[in-house]
LONU-240428 format. One record per residue: x, y, z of N, C-alpha, C, O in turn. Coordinates in steps of 0.001 Angstrom, whole numbers, plus 500000, padded with zeros to 6 digits. Layout:
<r n_x="X" n_y="Y" n_z="Z" ca_x="X" ca_y="Y" ca_z="Z" c_x="X" c_y="Y" c_z="Z" o_x="X" o_y="Y" o_z="Z"/>
...
***
This chain:
<r n_x="493085" n_y="507994" n_z="508448" ca_x="493985" ca_y="507609" ca_z="507375" c_x="494810" c_y="508798" c_z="506882" o_x="495742" o_y="508622" o_z="506097"/>
<r n_x="494480" n_y="509978" n_z="507328" ca_x="495233" ca_y="511151" ca_z="506892" c_x="496702" c_y="511024" c_z="507272" o_x="497568" o_y="511542" o_z="506568"/>
<r n_x="496988" n_y="510354" n_z="508356" ca_x="498368" ca_y="510166" ca_z="508780" c_x="499030" c_y="509022" c_z="508013" o_x="500220" o_y="509093" o_z="507704"/>
<r n_x="498284" n_y="507984" n_z="507708" ca_x="498840" ca_y="506808" ca_z="507034" c_x="499040" c_y="507036" c_z="505544" o_x="499978" o_y="506490" o_z="504963"/>
<r n_x="498188" n_y="507824" n_z="504917" ca_x="498241" ca_y="507992" ca_z="503466" c_x="499599" c_y="508472" c_z="502965" o_x="500138" o_y="507860" o_z="502043"/>
<r n_x="500183" n_y="509535" n_z="503522" ca_x="501500" ca_y="509948" ca_z="503017" c_x="502586" c_y="508903" c_z="503266" o_x="503509" o_y="508769" o_z="502463"/>
<r n_x="502485" n_y="508168" n_z="504362" ca_x="503472" ca_y="507130" ca_z="504644" c_x="503373" c_y="506006" c_z="503623" o_x="504390" o_y="505519" o_z="503128"/>
<r n_x="502150" n_y="505594" n_z="503308" ca_x="501952" ca_y="504536" ca_z="502317" c_x="502412" c_y="504995" c_z="500942" o_x="502971" o_y="504209" o_z="500176"/>
<r n_x="502180" n_y="506251" n_z="500631" ca_x="502630" ca_y="506806" ca_z="499360" c_x="504158" c_y="506792" c_z="499273" o_x="504722" o_y="506438" o_z="498238"/>
<r n_x="504813" n_y="507172" n_z="500345" ca_x="506278" ca_y="507129" ca_z="500377" c_x="506788" c_y="505698" c_z="500201" o_x="507769" o_y="505464" o_z="499495"/>
<r n_x="506118" n_y="504752" n_z="500843" ca_x="506517" ca_y="503346" ca_z="500726" c_x="506397" c_y="502865" c_z="499284" o_x="507261" o_y="502137" o_z="498796"/>
<r n_x="505327" n_y="503272" n_z="498604" ca_x="505121" ca_y="502836" ca_z="497220" c_x="506172" c_y="503414" c_z="496270" o_x="506513" o_y="502777" o_z="495273"/>
<r n_x="506678" n_y="504586" n_z="496557" ca_x="507662" ca_y="505202" ca_z="495683" c_x="509106" c_y="504938" c_z="496070" o_x="510026" o_y="505323" o_z="495348"/>
<r n_x="509307" n_y="504291" n_z="497189" ca_x="510660" ca_y="504127" ca_z="497721" c_x="511555" c_y="503283" c_z="496825" o_x="512718" o_y="503634" o_z="496625"/>
<r n_x="511056" n_y="502199" n_z="496289" ca_x="511933" ca_y="501307" ca_z="495532" c_x="512404" c_y="501894" c_z="494209" o_x="513384" o_y="501417" o_z="493636"/>
<r n_x="511720" n_y="502922" n_z="493715" ca_x="512132" ca_y="503541" ca_z="492457" c_x="513126" c_y="504690" c_z="492665" o_x="513611" o_y="505271" o_z="491694"/>
<r n_x="513423" n_y="505013" n_z="493902" ca_x="514382" ca_y="506080" ca_z="494179" c_x="515799" c_y="505637" c_z="493840" o_x="516148" o_y="504466" o_z="493983"/>
<r n_x="516597" n_y="506576" n_z="493395" ca_x="517981" ca_y="506298" ca_z="493034" c_x="518855" c_y="506379" c_z="494287" o_x="519596" o_y="507341" o_z="494492"/>
<r n_x="518745" n_y="505335" n_z="495119" ca_x="519512" ca_y="505262" ca_z="496362" c_x="520127" c_y="503867" c_z="496454" o_x="519691" o_y="502939" o_z="495773"/>
<r n_x="521135" n_y="503732" n_z="497296" ca_x="521769" ca_y="502425" ca_z="497466" c_x="520820" c_y="501484" c_z="498196" o_x="519840" o_y="501916" o_z="498802"/>
<r n_x="521127" n_y="500192" n_z="498129" ca_x="520300" ca_y="499215" ca_z="498833" c_x="520331" c_y="499445" c_z="500342" o_x="519329" o_y="499242" o_z="501029"/>
<r n_x="521477" n_y="499866" n_z="500847" ca_x="521586" ca_y="500147" ca_z="502289" c_x="520695" c_y="501326" c_z="502676" o_x="520026" o_y="501293" o_z="503708"/>
<r n_x="520689" n_y="502368" n_z="501841" ca_x="519813" ca_y="503520" ca_z="502106" c_x="518347" c_y="503112" c_z="501992" o_x="517507" o_y="503547" o_z="502780"/>
<r n_x="518054" n_y="502274" n_z="501004" ca_x="516680" ca_y="501780" ca_z="500854" c_x="516242" c_y="501052" c_z="502114" o_x="515166" o_y="501314" o_z="502651"/>
<r n_x="517081" n_y="500138" n_z="502582" ca_x="516742" ca_y="499351" ca_z="503768" c_x="516522" c_y="500243" c_z="504981" o_x="515600" o_y="500012" o_z="505764"/>
<r n_x="517355" n_y="501249" n_z="505140" ca_x="517215" ca_y="502173" ca_z="506269" c_x="515889" c_y="502940" c_z="506188" o_x="515153" o_y="503032" o_z="507170"/>
<r n_x="515598" n_y="503486" n_z="505002" ca_x="514351" ca_y="504239" ca_z="504838" c_x="513133" c_y="503333" c_z="504962" o_x="512136" o_y="503708" o_z="505579"/>
<r n_x="513212" n_y="502135" n_z="504376" ca_x="512089" ca_y="501200" ca_z="504418" c_x="511795" c_y="500763" c_z="505845" o_x="510634" o_y="500666" o_z="506243"/>
<r n_x="512828" n_y="500503" n_z="506600" ca_x="512650" ca_y="500091" ca_z="507994" c_x="511976" c_y="501209" c_z="508801" o_x="511086" o_y="500955" o_z="509612"/>
<r n_x="512416" n_y="502440" n_z="508563" ca_x="511799" ca_y="503577" ca_z="509256" c_x="510347" c_y="503771" c_z="508861" o_x="509495" o_y="504007" o_z="509718"/>
<r n_x="510056" n_y="503674" n_z="507567" ca_x="508675" ca_y="503813" ca_z="507103" c_x="507786" c_y="502721" c_z="507669" o_x="506666" o_y="502980" o_z="508108"/>
<r n_x="508294" n_y="501505" n_z="507654" ca_x="507514" ca_y="500389" ca_z="508205" c_x="507181" c_y="500661" c_z="509674" o_x="506045" o_y="500460" o_z="510101"/>
<r n_x="508155" n_y="501109" n_z="510432" ca_x="507923" ca_y="501394" ca_z="511853" c_x="506863" c_y="502476" c_z="512037" o_x="506008" o_y="502373" o_z="512916"/>
<r n_x="506924" n_y="503511" n_z="511201" ca_x="505933" ca_y="504586" ca_z="511294" c_x="504537" c_y="504085" c_z="510921" o_x="503552" o_y="504434" o_z="511572"/>
<r n_x="504459" n_y="503273" n_z="509882" ca_x="503156" ca_y="502739" ca_z="509456" c_x="502575" c_y="501842" c_z="510545" o_x="501390" o_y="501937" o_z="510864"/>
<r n_x="503402" n_y="500977" n_z="511111" ca_x="502938" ca_y="500093" ca_z="512182" c_x="502438" c_y="500918" c_z="513362" o_x="501400" o_y="500596" o_z="513941"/>
<r n_x="503151" n_y="501967" n_z="513725" ca_x="502740" ca_y="502815" ca_z="514851" c_x="501388" c_y="503470" c_z="514581" o_x="500539" o_y="503535" o_z="515470"/>
<r n_x="501189" n_y="503955" n_z="513350" ca_x="499907" ca_y="504576" ca_z="513010" c_x="498784" c_y="503545" c_z="513078" o_x="497694" o_y="503838" o_z="513567"/>
<r n_x="499051" n_y="502354" n_z="512592" ca_x="498013" ca_y="501321" ca_z="512585" c_x="497719" c_y="500791" c_z="513984" o_x="496649" o_y="500229" o_z="514218"/>
<r n_x="498645" n_y="500963" n_z="514904" ca_x="498421" ca_y="500541" ca_z="516289" c_x="497692" c_y="501604" c_z="517110" o_x="497109" o_y="501292" o_z="518149"/>
<r n_x="497720" n_y="502854" n_z="516653" ca_x="497090" ca_y="503929" ca_z="517419" c_x="495567" c_y="503848" c_z="517283" o_x="495061" o_y="503478" o_z="516224"/>
<r n_x="494841" n_y="504189" n_z="518338" ca_x="493378" ca_y="504081" ca_z="518298" c_x="492748" c_y="505115" c_z="517367" o_x="493161" o_y="506274" o_z="517337"/>
<r n_x="491752" n_y="504683" n_z="516616" ca_x="491023" ca_y="505582" ca_z="515718" c_x="489569" c_y="505662" c_z="516164" o_x="489036" o_y="504710" o_z="516734"/>
<r n_x="488937" n_y="506783" n_z="515906" ca_x="487540" ca_y="506979" ca_z="516281" c_x="486579" c_y="506399" c_z="515235" o_x="485549" o_y="505820" o_z="515583"/>
<r n_x="486918" n_y="506556" n_z="513976" ca_x="486030" ca_y="506158" ca_z="512881" c_x="486077" c_y="504639" c_z="512682" o_x="487155" o_y="504046" o_z="512637"/>
<r n_x="484896" n_y="504014" n_z="512563" ca_x="484832" ca_y="502560" ca_z="512418" c_x="485528" c_y="502067" c_z="511153" o_x="486168" o_y="501015" o_z="511163"/>
<r n_x="485403" n_y="502821" n_z="510070" ca_x="486051" ca_y="502432" ca_z="508823" c_x="487567" c_y="502418" c_z="508951" o_x="488237" o_y="501519" o_z="508444"/>
<r n_x="488096" n_y="503418" n_z="509631" ca_x="489543" ca_y="503494" ca_z="509849" c_x="489986" c_y="502347" c_z="510749" o_x="491030" o_y="501737" o_z="510517"/>
<r n_x="489198" n_y="502056" n_z="511769" ca_x="489535" ca_y="500944" ca_z="512654" c_x="489565" c_y="499623" c_z="511894" o_x="490404" o_y="498764" o_z="512162"/>
<r n_x="488639" n_y="499465" n_z="510938" ca_x="488612" ca_y="498245" ca_z="510128" c_x="489909" c_y="498111" c_z="509321" o_x="490491" o_y="497028" o_z="509259"/>
<r n_x="490355" n_y="499192" n_z="508714" ca_x="491604" ca_y="499173" ca_z="507953" c_x="492782" c_y="498885" c_z="508882" o_x="493680" o_y="498118" o_z="508535"/>
<r n_x="492775" n_y="499500" n_z="510057" ca_x="493835" ca_y="499241" ca_z="511025" c_x="493845" c_y="497767" c_z="511428" o_x="494912" o_y="497174" o_z="511584"/>
<r n_x="492662" n_y="497174" n_z="511596" ca_x="492585" ca_y="495754" ca_z="511933" c_x="493227" c_y="494893" c_z="510855" o_x="493921" o_y="493924" o_z="511162"/>
<r n_x="492999" n_y="495242" n_z="509596" ca_x="493609" ca_y="494496" ca_z="508491" c_x="495127" c_y="494584" c_z="508583" o_x="495822" o_y="493576" o_z="508452"/>
<r n_x="495638" n_y="495786" n_z="508808" ca_x="497088" ca_y="495965" ca_z="508906" c_x="497657" c_y="495214" c_z="510104" o_x="498777" o_y="494708" o_z="510037"/>
<r n_x="496908" n_y="495136" n_z="511193" ca_x="497389" ca_y="494415" ca_z="512376" c_x="497346" c_y="492907" c_z="512166" o_x="498304" o_y="492202" o_z="512480"/>
<r n_x="496230" n_y="492417" n_z="511632" ca_x="496048" ca_y="490975" ca_z="511458" c_x="496943" c_y="490396" c_z="510368" o_x="497368" o_y="489245" o_z="510464"/>
<r n_x="497229" n_y="491172" n_z="509347" ca_x="498007" ca_y="490682" ca_z="508200" c_x="499432" c_y="491221" c_z="508197" o_x="500090" o_y="491219" o_z="507156"/>
<r n_x="499908" n_y="491674" n_z="509329" ca_x="501213" ca_y="492324" ca_z="509404" c_x="502320" c_y="491462" c_z="508797" o_x="503206" o_y="491990" o_z="508125"/>
<r n_x="502288" n_y="490171" n_z="509016" ca_x="503344" ca_y="489294" ca_z="508494" c_x="503342" c_y="489236" c_z="506973" o_x="504345" o_y="488851" o_z="506372"/>
<r n_x="502235" n_y="489612" n_z="506338" ca_x="502131" ca_y="489536" ca_z="504887" c_x="502266" c_y="490888" c_z="504188" o_x="502371" o_y="490933" o_z="502962"/>
<r n_x="502267" n_y="491976" n_z="504932" ca_x="502195" ca_y="493301" ca_z="504323" c_x="503524" c_y="494028" c_z="504153" o_x="503588" o_y="495005" o_z="503408"/>
<r n_x="504551" n_y="493597" n_z="504797" ca_x="505767" ca_y="494404" ca_z="504836" c_x="506982" c_y="493753" c_z="504178" o_x="508115" o_y="494085" o_z="504529"/>
<r n_x="506777" n_y="492841" n_z="503244" ca_x="507898" ca_y="492213" ca_z="502545" c_x="508701" c_y="493247" c_z="501758" o_x="509903" o_y="493084" o_z="501550"/>
<r n_x="508026" n_y="494310" n_z="501323" ca_x="508699" ca_y="495379" ca_z="500575" c_x="509788" c_y="496054" c_z="501399" o_x="510728" o_y="496618" o_z="500838"/>
<r n_x="509671" n_y="496003" n_z="502718" ca_x="510622" ca_y="496699" ca_z="503585" c_x="511962" c_y="495972" c_z="503691" o_x="512950" o_y="496561" o_z="504131"/>
<r n_x="512004" n_y="494706" n_z="503295" ca_x="513253" ca_y="493951" ca_z="503368" c_x="513756" c_y="493511" c_z="501999" o_x="514887" o_y="493044" o_z="501871"/>
<r n_x="512916" n_y="493662" n_z="500974" ca_x="513299" ca_y="493237" ca_z="499635" c_x="512882" c_y="494300" c_z="498630" o_x="511691" o_y="494484" o_z="498377"/>
<r n_x="513829" n_y="494982" n_z="498071" ca_x="513555" ca_y="496085" ca_z="497143" c_x="512801" c_y="495639" c_z="495893" o_x="512145" o_y="496457" o_z="495247"/>
<r n_x="512880" n_y="494388" n_z="495550" ca_x="512209" ca_y="493874" ca_z="494360" c_x="510697" c_y="493705" c_z="494567" o_x="509953" o_y="493578" o_z="493595"/>
<r n_x="510251" n_y="493704" n_z="495799" ca_x="508835" ca_y="493532" ca_z="496115" c_x="508172" c_y="494906" c_z="496190" o_x="508574" o_y="495741" o_z="497000"/>
<r n_x="507156" n_y="495151" n_z="495347" ca_x="506477" ca_y="496449" ca_z="495416" c_x="505657" c_y="496582" c_z="496702" o_x="505193" o_y="495588" o_z="497260"/>
<r n_x="505490" n_y="497813" n_z="497157" ca_x="504712" ca_y="498067" ca_z="498371" c_x="503214" c_y="498118" c_z="498071" o_x="502403" o_y="498281" o_z="498984"/>
<r n_x="502848" n_y="497982" n_z="496811" ca_x="501434" ca_y="497979" ca_z="496428" c_x="501169" c_y="496792" c_z="495513" o_x="502087" o_y="496069" o_z="495127"/>
<r n_x="499913" n_y="496607" n_z="495179" ca_x="499566" ca_y="495519" ca_z="494265" c_x="498928" c_y="496066" c_z="492989" o_x="498112" o_y="495394" o_z="492358"/>
<r n_x="499302" n_y="497280" n_z="492619" ca_x="498731" ca_y="497902" ca_z="491428" c_x="498988" c_y="497094" c_z="490167" o_x="498119" o_y="497023" o_z="489299"/>
<r n_x="500157" n_y="496484" n_z="490045" ca_x="500483" ca_y="495710" ca_z="488849" c_x="499555" c_y="494512" c_z="488703" o_x="499304" o_y="494050" o_z="487590"/>
<r n_x="499052" n_y="494014" n_z="489812" ca_x="498144" ca_y="492879" ca_z="489775" c_x="496789" c_y="493276" c_z="489230" o_x="496213" o_y="492550" o_z="488420"/>
<r n_x="496270" n_y="494409" n_z="489658" ca_x="494914" ca_y="494812" ca_z="489302" c_x="494831" c_y="495756" c_z="488115" o_x="493760" o_y="495902" o_z="487526"/>
<r n_x="495919" n_y="496392" n_z="487752" ca_x="495891" ca_y="497420" ca_z="486712" c_x="495309" c_y="496931" c_z="485384" o_x="494472" o_y="497635" o_z="484819"/>
<r n_x="495699" n_y="495770" n_z="484853" ca_x="495111" ca_y="495332" ca_z="483585" c_x="493589" c_y="495182" c_z="483639" o_x="492898" o_y="495522" o_z="482679"/>
<r n_x="493073" n_y="494682" n_z="484741" ca_x="491616" ca_y="494519" ca_z="484878" c_x="490914" c_y="495869" c_z="484940" o_x="489833" o_y="496039" o_z="484378"/>
<r n_x="491525" n_y="496818" n_z="485618" ca_x="490944" ca_y="498157" ca_z="485725" c_x="490912" c_y="498835" c_z="484359" o_x="489912" o_y="499449" o_z="483990"/>
<r n_x="491995" n_y="498724" n_z="483620" ca_x="492040" ca_y="499326" ca_z="482278" c_x="491022" c_y="498663" c_z="481362" o_x="490336" o_y="499353" o_z="480608"/>
<r n_x="490909" n_y="497347" n_z="481410" ca_x="489927" ca_y="496637" ca_z="480580" c_x="488513" c_y="497092" c_z="480912" o_x="487700" o_y="497293" o_z="480010"/>
<r n_x="488217" n_y="497256" n_z="482181" ca_x="486889" ca_y="497707" ca_z="482590" c_x="486632" c_y="499121" c_z="482089" o_x="485529" o_y="499436" o_z="481643"/>
<r n_x="487645" n_y="499966" n_z="482164" ca_x="487498" ca_y="501356" ca_z="481733" c_x="487234" c_y="501445" c_z="480236" o_x="486319" o_y="502156" o_z="479819"/>
<r n_x="488007" n_y="500746" n_z="479422" ca_x="487847" ca_y="500854" ca_z="477973" c_x="486595" c_y="500129" c_z="477471" o_x="486157" o_y="500349" o_z="476341"/>
<r n_x="486025" n_y="499271" n_z="478309" ca_x="484789" ca_y="498589" ca_z="477907" c_x="483555" c_y="499256" c_z="478513" o_x="482485" o_y="498652" o_z="478580"/>
<r n_x="483711" n_y="500502" n_z="478953" ca_x="482620" ca_y="501305" ca_z="479519" c_x="482099" c_y="500754" c_z="480839" o_x="480923" o_y="500930" o_z="481155"/>
<r n_x="482927" n_y="500111" n_z="481591" ca_x="482543" ca_y="499617" ca_z="482908" c_x="481753" c_y="498335" c_z="482830" o_x="481581" o_y="497759" o_z="481756"/>
<r n_x="481276" n_y="497896" n_z="483970" ca_x="480536" ca_y="496633" ca_z="484006" c_x="479073" c_y="496815" c_z="484358" o_x="478330" o_y="495836" o_z="484439"/>
<r n_x="478644" n_y="498057" n_z="484569" ca_x="477242" ca_y="498283" ca_z="484964" c_x="476419" c_y="498944" c_z="483853" o_x="475219" o_y="499161" o_z="484021"/>
<r n_x="477049" n_y="499263" n_z="482729" ca_x="476295" ca_y="499864" ca_z="481631" c_x="475971" c_y="498802" c_z="480586" o_x="476598" o_y="497743" o_z="480549"/>
<r n_x="474987" n_y="499091" n_z="479737" ca_x="474661" ca_y="498144" ca_z="478658" c_x="475852" c_y="497971" c_z="477729" o_x="476116" o_y="496862" o_z="477263"/>
<r n_x="476578" n_y="499058" n_z="477452" ca_x="477740" ca_y="498977" ca_z="476568" c_x="478835" c_y="498115" c_z="477210" o_x="479522" o_y="497363" o_z="476519"/>
<r n_x="478989" n_y="498225" n_z="478501" ca_x="480004" ca_y="497451" ca_z="479188" c_x="479646" c_y="495998" c_z="479343" o_x="480529" o_y="495141" o_z="479378"/>
<r n_x="478368" n_y="495704" n_z="479436" ca_x="477916" ca_y="494324" ca_z="479588" c_x="478133" c_y="493595" c_z="478281" o_x="477822" o_y="492409" o_z="478177"/>
***
């Protein structure tokens, strides 16, 4: 994942860059191609292979951000409220959090 991590990070920050839609599309298309290539390359570690399998099997669902600037490349907005609630309530495994 050392190779994929910076690419995914770039993808997540791409839509907030002050660039034209044409420049966005060009950069997004290139990033998508690089990410796909990394996910297609063989990995030694079973955990990495599992992640690569997810990217291969769900490819049709993972890259909408590359063609539509309004679609985020991550799902942080979906999970962020739950994570913050868990944090401020002392987690879910402590007596205080329960």
